[in-house]
N, CA and C atoms as a LAMMPS dump frame, in Angstrom:
ITEM: TIMESTEP
0
ITEM: NUMBER OF ATOMS
420
ITEM: BOX BOUNDS ff ff ff
-5.0000000000000000e+02 5.0000000000000000e+02
-5.0000000000000000e+02 5.0000000000000000e+02
-5.0000000000000000e+02 5.0000000000000000e+02
ITEM: ATOMS id mol type element x y z
1 1 1 N 78.425 222.215 328.002
2 1 2 C 78.034 220.879 328.419
3 1 3 C 78.933 220.383 329.548
4 2 1 N 80.23 220.596 329.429
5 2 2 C 81.166 220.161 330.466
6 2 3 C 80.869 220.874 331.781
7 3 1 N 80.501 222.164 331.706
8 3 2 C 80.183 222.917 332.923
9 3 3 C 78.958 222.315 333.62
10 4 1 N 77.934 221.945 332.842
11 4 2 C 76.75 221.32 333.432
12 4 3 C 77.108 220.012 334.118
13 5 1 N 77.968 219.215 333.476
14 5 2 C 78.4 217.947 334.059
15 5 3 C 79.138 218.197 335.376
16 6 1 N 80.024 219.16 335.392
17 6 2 C 80.809 219.459 336.595
18 6 3 C 79.895 219.91 337.729
19 7 1 N 78.917 220.751 337.411
20 7 2 C 77.975 221.209 338.446
21 7 3 C 77.158 220.036 338.974
22 8 1 N 76.68 219.16 338.06
23 8 2 C 75.917 217.998 338.533
24 8 3 C 76.773 217.09 339.391
25 9 1 N 78.028 216.906 339.055
26 9 2 C 78.911 216.052 339.863
27 9 3 C 79.12 216.666 341.242
28 10 1 N 79.279 217.978 341.329
29 10 2 C 79.426 218.635 342.633
30 10 3 C 78.166 218.435 343.468
31 11 1 N 77.003 218.528 342.833
32 11 2 C 75.742 218.315 343.52
33 11 3 C 75.668 216.896 344.066
34 12 1 N 76.008 215.917 343.258
35 12 2 C 75.972 214.513 343.685
36 12 3 C 76.976 214.276 344.8
37 13 1 N 78.172 214.799 344.659
38 13 2 C 79.196 214.625 345.695
39 13 3 C 78.72 215.265 346.994
40 14 1 N 78.116 216.438 346.918
41 14 2 C 77.608 217.117 348.109
42 14 3 C 76.543 216.316 348.817
43 15 1 N 75.623 215.747 348.079
44 15 2 C 74.561 214.946 348.685
45 15 3 C 75.136 213.701 349.333
46 16 1 N 76.046 213.022 348.675
47 16 2 C 76.578 211.79 349.261
48 16 3 C 77.366 212.082 350.528
49 17 1 N 78.028 213.23 350.606
50 17 2 C 78.777 213.521 351.821
51 17 3 C 77.844 213.858 352.972
52 18 1 N 76.672 214.42 352.677
53 18 2 C 75.699 214.711 353.73
54 18 3 C 75.183 213.409 354.332
55 19 1 N 75.026 212.376 353.537
56 19 2 C 74.463 211.114 354.005
57 19 3 C 75.45 210.319 354.856
58 20 1 N 76.696 210.684 354.853
59 20 2 C 77.696 209.941 355.619
60 20 3 C 77.653 210.335 357.093
61 21 1 N 77.99 209.402 357.943
62 21 2 C 77.978 209.642 359.387
63 21 3 C 79.136 210.542 359.792
64 22 1 N 78.958 211.21 360.903
65 22 2 C 80.007 212.021 361.486
66 22 3 C 80.574 211.266 362.692
67 23 1 N 81.54 211.852 363.385
68 23 2 C 82.082 211.14 364.542
69 23 3 C 81.692 211.829 365.85
70 24 1 N 81.861 211.091 366.925
71 24 2 C 81.431 211.536 368.25
72 24 3 C 82.115 212.832 368.67
73 25 1 N 83.417 212.951 368.429
74 25 2 C 84.133 214.145 368.887
75 25 3 C 83.628 215.405 368.192
76 26 1 N 83.26 215.317 366.913
77 26 2 C 82.692 216.48 366.229
78 26 3 C 81.384 216.901 366.888
79 27 1 N 80.571 215.923 367.294
80 27 2 C 79.279 216.222 367.897
81 27 3 C 79.413 216.705 369.337
82 28 1 N 80.417 216.218 370.07
83 28 2 C 80.657 216.698 371.44
84 28 3 C 80.96 218.186 371.398
85 29 1 N 81.756 218.6 370.413
86 29 2 C 82.078 220.02 370.263
87 29 3 C 80.841 220.866 370.012
88 30 1 N 79.775 220.252 369.485
89 30 2 C 78.532 220.964 369.201
90 30 3 C 77.52 220.862 370.348
91 31 1 N 77.85 220.1 371.417
92 31 2 C 76.958 220.013 372.573
93 31 3 C 76.324 218.651 372.814
94 32 1 N 76.853 217.581 372.228
95 32 2 C 76.333 216.226 372.419
96 32 3 C 76.349 215.857 373.898
97 33 1 N 75.262 215.247 374.386
98 33 2 C 75.145 214.846 375.794
99 33 3 C 74.544 213.45 375.894
100 34 1 N 74.912 212.719 376.946
101 34 2 C 74.275 211.443 377.247
102 34 3 C 72.84 211.683 377.696
103 35 1 N 71.98 210.684 377.524
104 35 2 C 70.574 210.843 377.908
105 35 3 C 70.187 209.801 378.948
106 36 1 N 69.115 210.103 379.661
107 36 2 C 68.581 209.161 380.641
108 36 3 C 67.528 208.282 379.976
109 37 1 N 67.147 207.216 380.646
110 37 2 C 66.075 206.371 380.158
111 37 3 C 64.767 207.142 380.034
112 38 1 N 64.51 208.054 380.976
113 38 2 C 63.293 208.868 380.92
114 38 3 C 63.32 209.79 379.706
115 39 1 N 64.484 210.336 379.371
116 39 2 C 64.587 211.197 378.181
117 39 3 C 64.341 210.396 376.899
118 40 1 N 64.834 209.15 376.862
119 40 2 C 64.551 208.287 375.709
120 40 3 C 63.049 208.061 375.622
121 41 1 N 62.434 207.724 376.746
122 41 2 C 60.978 207.532 376.807
123 41 3 C 60.254 208.749 376.245
124 42 1 N 60.64 209.925 376.712
125 42 2 C 59.964 211.156 376.296
126 42 3 C 60.151 211.435 374.806
127 43 1 N 61.293 211.046 374.25
128 43 2 C 61.532 211.259 372.82
129 43 3 C 60.788 210.238 371.968
130 44 1 N 60.622 208.999 372.458
131 44 2 C 60.077 207.899 371.659
132 44 3 C 58.566 207.726 371.75
133 45 1 N 58.056 207.67 372.966
134 45 2 C 56.698 207.181 373.195
135 45 3 C 55.653 208.143 372.633
136 46 1 N 54.74 207.558 371.826
137 46 2 C 53.71 208.325 371.155
138 46 3 C 54.191 208.954 369.863
139 47 1 N 55.386 208.549 369.429
140 47 2 C 55.975 209.164 368.238
141 47 3 C 56.44 208.108 367.238
142 48 1 N 56.719 208.581 366.05
143 48 2 C 57.337 207.758 365.014
144 48 3 C 58.799 208.178 364.918
145 49 1 N 59.692 207.207 365.031
146 49 2 C 61.126 207.48 365.011
147 49 3 C 61.748 206.873 363.754
148 50 1 N 62.531 207.675 363.063
149 50 2 C 63.234 207.211 361.868
150 50 3 C 64.703 207.021 362.212
151 51 1 N 65.221 205.847 361.866
152 51 2 C 66.612 205.538 362.187
153 51 3 C 67.42 205.299 360.92
154 52 1 N 68.694 205.653 361.021
155 52 2 C 69.658 205.398 359.955
156 52 3 C 70.84 204.693 360.595
157 53 1 N 71.261 203.57 360.01
158 53 2 C 72.395 202.8 360.534
159 53 3 C 73.543 202.916 359.538
160 54 1 N 74.758 203.114 360.074
161 54 2 C 75.944 203.308 359.257
162 54 3 C 76.941 202.177 359.465
163 55 1 N 77.762 201.889 358.452
164 55 2 C 78.869 200.953 358.631
165 55 3 C 80.087 201.718 359.127
166 56 1 N 81.202 201.022 359.324
167 56 2 C 82.399 201.668 359.884
168 56 3 C 82.997 202.721 358.966
169 57 1 N 82.624 202.694 357.671
170 57 2 C 83.105 203.702 356.729
171 57 3 C 82.182 204.918 356.67
172 58 1 N 81.071 204.882 357.415
173 58 2 C 80.149 205.995 357.441
174 58 3 C 79.07 205.935 356.377
175 59 1 N 78.996 204.826 355.647
176 59 2 C 77.966 204.677 354.624
177 59 3 C 76.681 204.139 355.245
178 60 1 N 75.544 204.571 354.725
179 60 2 C 74.246 204.076 355.202
180 60 3 C 74.089 202.614 354.798
181 61 1 N 73.747 201.762 355.778
182 61 2 C 73.518 200.342 355.489
183 61 3 C 72.066 199.931 355.708
184 62 1 N 71.314 200.713 356.49
185 62 2 C 69.888 200.422 356.644
186 62 3 C 69.154 201.647 357.173
187 63 1 N 67.842 201.632 356.953
188 63 2 C 66.945 202.676 357.449
189 63 3 C 65.766 201.993 358.112
190 64 1 N 65.196 202.656 359.101
191 64 2 C 64.052 202.066 359.785
192 64 3 C 63.062 203.101 360.249
193 65 1 N 61.851 202.633 360.509
194 65 2 C 60.801 203.453 361.096
195 65 3 C 60.237 202.674 362.274
196 66 1 N 60.249 203.293 363.438
197 66 2 C 59.767 202.662 364.661
198 66 3 C 58.642 203.511 365.233
199 67 1 N 57.476 202.884 365.452
200 67 2 C 56.337 203.584 366.028
201 67 3 C 56.163 203.082 367.457
202 68 1 N 56.419 203.96 368.436
203 68 2 C 56.334 203.621 369.848
204 68 3 C 54.974 204.056 370.386
205 69 1 N 54.072 203.109 370.583
206 69 2 C 52.725 203.409 371.07
207 69 3 C 52.728 203.517 372.591
208 70 1 N 51.782 204.304 373.116
209 70 2 C 51.7 204.497 374.564
210 70 3 C 51.31 203.221 375.3
211 71 1 N 50.77 202.217 374.59
212 71 2 C 50.366 200.957 375.222
213 71 3 C 51.528 199.977 375.422
214 72 1 N 52.761 200.397 375.1
215 72 2 C 53.925 199.537 375.31
216 72 3 C 54.315 198.702 374.109
217 73 1 N 53.686 198.931 372.966
218 73 2 C 54.065 198.198 371.756
219 73 3 C 54.912 199.078 370.845
220 74 1 N 55.715 198.412 370.031
221 74 2 C 56.55 199.086 369.038
222 74 3 C 56.373 198.337 367.728
223 75 1 N 56.092 199.067 366.665
224 75 2 C 56.088 198.475 365.334
225 75 3 C 57.34 198.976 364.638
226 76 1 N 58.227 198.042 364.308
227 76 2 C 59.515 198.397 363.71
228 76 3 C 59.59 197.877 362.285
229 77 1 N 59.878 198.772 361.365
230 77 2 C 60.098 198.394 359.978
231 77 3 C 61.517 198.812 359.615
232 78 1 N 62.337 197.85 359.255
233 78 2 C 63.731 198.117 358.887
234 78 3 C 64.008 197.571 357.502
235 79 1 N 64.886 198.255 356.788
236 79 2 C 65.282 197.794 355.452
237 79 3 C 66.765 198.035 355.26
238 80 1 N 67.497 196.958 354.999
239 80 2 C 68.894 197.111 354.609
240 80 3 C 68.913 197.689 353.205
241 81 1 N 69.931 198.472 352.895
242 81 2 C 70.036 199.086 351.573
243 81 3 C 69.947 198.005 350.503
244 82 1 N 69.052 198.204 349.549
245 82 2 C 68.891 197.27 348.444
246 82 3 C 67.993 196.08 348.733
247 83 1 N 67.439 195.998 349.959
248 83 2 C 66.57 194.877 350.313
249 83 3 C 65.171 195.372 350.657
250 84 1 N 64.22 194.459 350.637
251 84 2 C 62.835 194.799 350.971
252 84 3 C 62.707 195.071 352.473
253 85 1 N 61.818 195.99 352.862
254 85 2 C 61.599 196.255 354.286
255 85 3 C 60.979 195.057 355
256 86 1 N 61.282 194.954 356.277
257 86 2 C 60.76 193.879 357.119
258 86 3 C 60.152 194.526 358.362
259 87 1 N 58.922 194.141 358.714
260 87 2 C 58.233 194.725 359.863
261 87 3 C 58.071 193.683 360.961
262 88 1 N 58.346 194.109 362.189
263 88 2 C 58.185 193.245 363.364
264 88 3 C 57.552 194.053 364.481
265 89 1 N 56.789 193.374 365.302
266 89 2 C 56.189 194.018 366.471
267 89 3 C 57.001 193.672 367.701
268 90 1 N 57.265 194.682 368.515
269 90 2 C 58.083 194.542 369.72
270 90 3 C 57.364 195.195 370.889
271 91 1 N 58.038 195.235 372.038
272 91 2 C 57.498 195.874 373.237
273 91 3 C 58.533 196.821 373.82
274 92 1 N 58.054 197.841 374.527
275 92 2 C 58.919 198.73 375.286
276 92 3 C 58.346 198.851 376.701
277 93 1 N 59.2 199.214 377.662
278 93 2 C 58.769 199.415 379.042
279 93 3 C 59.861 200.186 379.778
280 94 1 N 59.513 200.708 380.934
281 94 2 C 60.494 201.351 381.81
282 94 3 C 60.821 200.379 382.929
283 95 1 N 62.095 200.269 383.276
284 95 2 C 62.552 199.465 384.403
285 95 3 C 63.327 200.41 385.308
286 96 1 N 62.623 200.979 386.265
287 96 2 C 63.231 202.018 387.092
288 96 3 C 63.545 203.224 386.221
289 97 1 N 64.82 203.595 386.167
290 97 2 C 65.213 204.765 385.37
291 97 3 C 65.675 204.385 383.963
292 98 1 N 65.568 203.109 383.609
293 98 2 C 66.047 202.665 382.298
294 98 3 C 64.895 202.445 381.326
295 99 1 N 65.125 202.827 380.084
296 99 2 C 64.189 202.546 379.007
297 99 3 C 64.536 201.168 378.467
298 100 1 N 63.524 200.322 378.29
299 100 2 C 63.763 198.956 377.836
300 100 3 C 62.921 198.659 376.601
301 101 1 N 63.421 197.762 375.767
302 101 2 C 62.639 197.267 374.637
303 101 3 C 63.217 195.941 374.175
304 102 1 N 62.385 195.174 373.471
305 102 2 C 62.897 193.954 372.848
306 102 3 C 63.581 194.372 371.559
307 103 1 N 64.737 193.785 371.313
308 103 2 C 65.546 194.169 370.159
309 103 3 C 64.973 193.616 368.865
310 104 1 N 65.221 194.324 367.793
311 104 2 C 64.658 193.982 366.49
312 104 3 C 65.2 192.664 365.955
313 105 1 N 66.478 192.432 366.085
314 105 2 C 67.099 191.273 365.452
315 105 3 C 66.892 189.951 366.15
316 106 1 N 66.738 189.983 367.5
317 106 2 C 66.729 188.701 368.204
318 106 3 C 65.704 188.594 369.336
319 107 1 N 64.853 189.592 369.507
320 107 2 C 63.827 189.599 370.552
321 107 3 C 64.377 189.608 371.972
322 108 1 N 65.676 189.796 372.141
323 108 2 C 66.254 189.876 373.481
324 108 3 C 65.9 191.223 374.11
325 109 1 N 65.675 191.271 375.434
326 109 2 C 65.402 192.556 376.069
327 109 3 C 66.684 193.381 376.189
328 110 1 N 66.546 194.679 376.025
329 110 2 C 67.642 195.617 376.236
330 110 3 C 67.116 196.734 377.112
331 111 1 N 67.888 197.131 378.113
332 111 2 C 67.542 198.255 378.977
333 111 3 C 68.765 199.145 379.109
334 112 1 N 68.557 200.438 379.044
335 112 2 C 69.693 201.326 379.183
336 112 3 C 69.352 202.768 378.956
337 113 1 N 70.427 203.543 378.758
338 113 2 C 70.292 204.977 378.537
339 113 3 C 71.587 205.504 377.957
340 114 1 N 72.29 206.347 378.732
341 114 2 C 73.448 207.079 378.227
342 114 3 C 74.638 206.212 377.815
343 115 1 N 74.662 204.948 378.227
344 115 2 C 75.784 204.091 377.807
345 115 3 C 75.697 203.74 376.323
346 116 1 N 74.541 203.976 375.713
347 116 2 C 74.357 203.705 374.284
348 116 3 C 73.893 204.952 373.543
349 117 1 N 73.007 205.728 374.14
350 117 2 C 72.361 206.843 373.449
351 117 3 C 72.91 208.195 373.885
352 118 1 N 73.091 209.055 372.896
353 118 2 C 73.528 210.422 373.124
354 118 3 C 72.62 211.334 372.304
355 119 1 N 72.456 212.572 372.776
356 119 2 C 71.51 213.485 372.117
357 119 3 C 72.186 214.795 371.749
358 120 1 N 71.847 215.271 370.568
359 120 2 C 72.202 216.616 370.13
360 120 3 C 70.962 217.169 369.457
361 121 1 N 70.406 218.227 370.023
362 121 2 C 69.16 218.812 369.545
363 121 3 C 68.072 217.736 369.559
364 122 1 N 67.427 217.459 368.433
365 122 2 C 66.335 216.483 368.387
366 122 3 C 66.768 215.139 367.829
367 123 1 N 68.06 214.837 367.857
368 123 2 C 68.553 213.596 367.263
369 123 3 C 69.315 212.781 368.308
370 124 1 N 69.036 211.465 368.328
371 124 2 C 69.784 210.535 369.182
372 124 3 C 70.856 209.861 368.339
373 125 1 N 71.99 209.565 368.962
374 125 2 C 73.117 208.921 368.28
375 125 3 C 73.611 207.742 369.102
376 126 1 N 74.242 206.792 368.423
377 126 2 C 74.99 205.717 369.048
378 126 3 C 76.32 205.615 368.326
379 127 1 N 77.378 205.281 369.072
380 127 2 C 78.725 205.278 368.508
381 127 3 C 79.422 203.946 368.734
382 128 1 N 80.366 203.617 367.865
383 128 2 C 81.179 202.427 368.095
384 128 3 C 82.344 202.803 369.014
385 129 1 N 83.207 201.842 369.322
386 129 2 C 84.303 202.067 370.263
387 129 3 C 85.296 203.123 369.792
388 130 1 N 85.371 203.337 368.482
389 130 2 C 86.315 204.323 367.955
390 130 3 C 85.698 205.713 367.843
391 131 1 N 84.392 205.846 368.136
392 131 2 C 83.743 207.144 368.106
393 131 3 C 82.987 207.456 366.83
394 132 1 N 82.98 206.531 365.877
395 132 2 C 82.225 206.774 364.648
396 132 3 C 80.761 206.438 364.871
397 133 1 N 79.886 207.181 364.241
398 133 2 C 78.442 207.022 364.413
399 133 3 C 77.968 205.67 363.881
400 134 1 N 77.293 204.886 364.739
401 134 2 C 76.67 203.626 364.327
402 134 3 C 75.241 203.867 363.872
403 135 1 N 74.535 204.792 364.549
404 135 2 C 73.154 205.077 364.158
405 135 3 C 72.749 206.484 364.574
406 136 1 N 71.714 206.985 363.906
407 136 2 C 71.059 208.249 364.234
408 136 3 C 69.555 207.969 364.272
409 137 1 N 68.868 208.619 365.223
410 137 2 C 67.418 208.433 365.352
411 137 3 C 66.775 209.806 365.528
412 138 1 N 65.736 210.058 364.747
413 138 2 C 64.955 211.292 364.858
414 138 3 C 63.495 210.907 365.041
415 139 1 N 62.845 211.438 366.069
416 139 2 C 61.441 211.12 366.353
417 139 3 C 60.569 212.362 366.161
418 140 1 N 59.37 212.097 365.627
419 140 2 C 58.418 213.21 365.422
420 140 3 C 57.065 212.818 365.95
């Protein structure tokens, strides 16, 4: 019985460590690169993107699903851990070489690229000033 408990605890510990964020320097060593606004466009538009937001300790604090339609609309559903999901409709557009969208929390426009977003394989990342992961985004 004790052996079963120990194995289950290792399984739980393993899963919780997978859910924690990594840091920027670990990802740079694996090939992390800044992206352009056009690359963000190509990853987002016509796809459903799932986002995970982390706190400074690397714990998940919210999850979201963003559907970027080719007509310039975005349907964003976000849920803080332990709370009900909330859905809002937003817009996206290109401004020259920058990808732009209205932000989920305050409807303010944001335009940018590599100053916020970085890519490794099929995942986008954002980091805080200390290099810890603030968010991860995967689009399909």
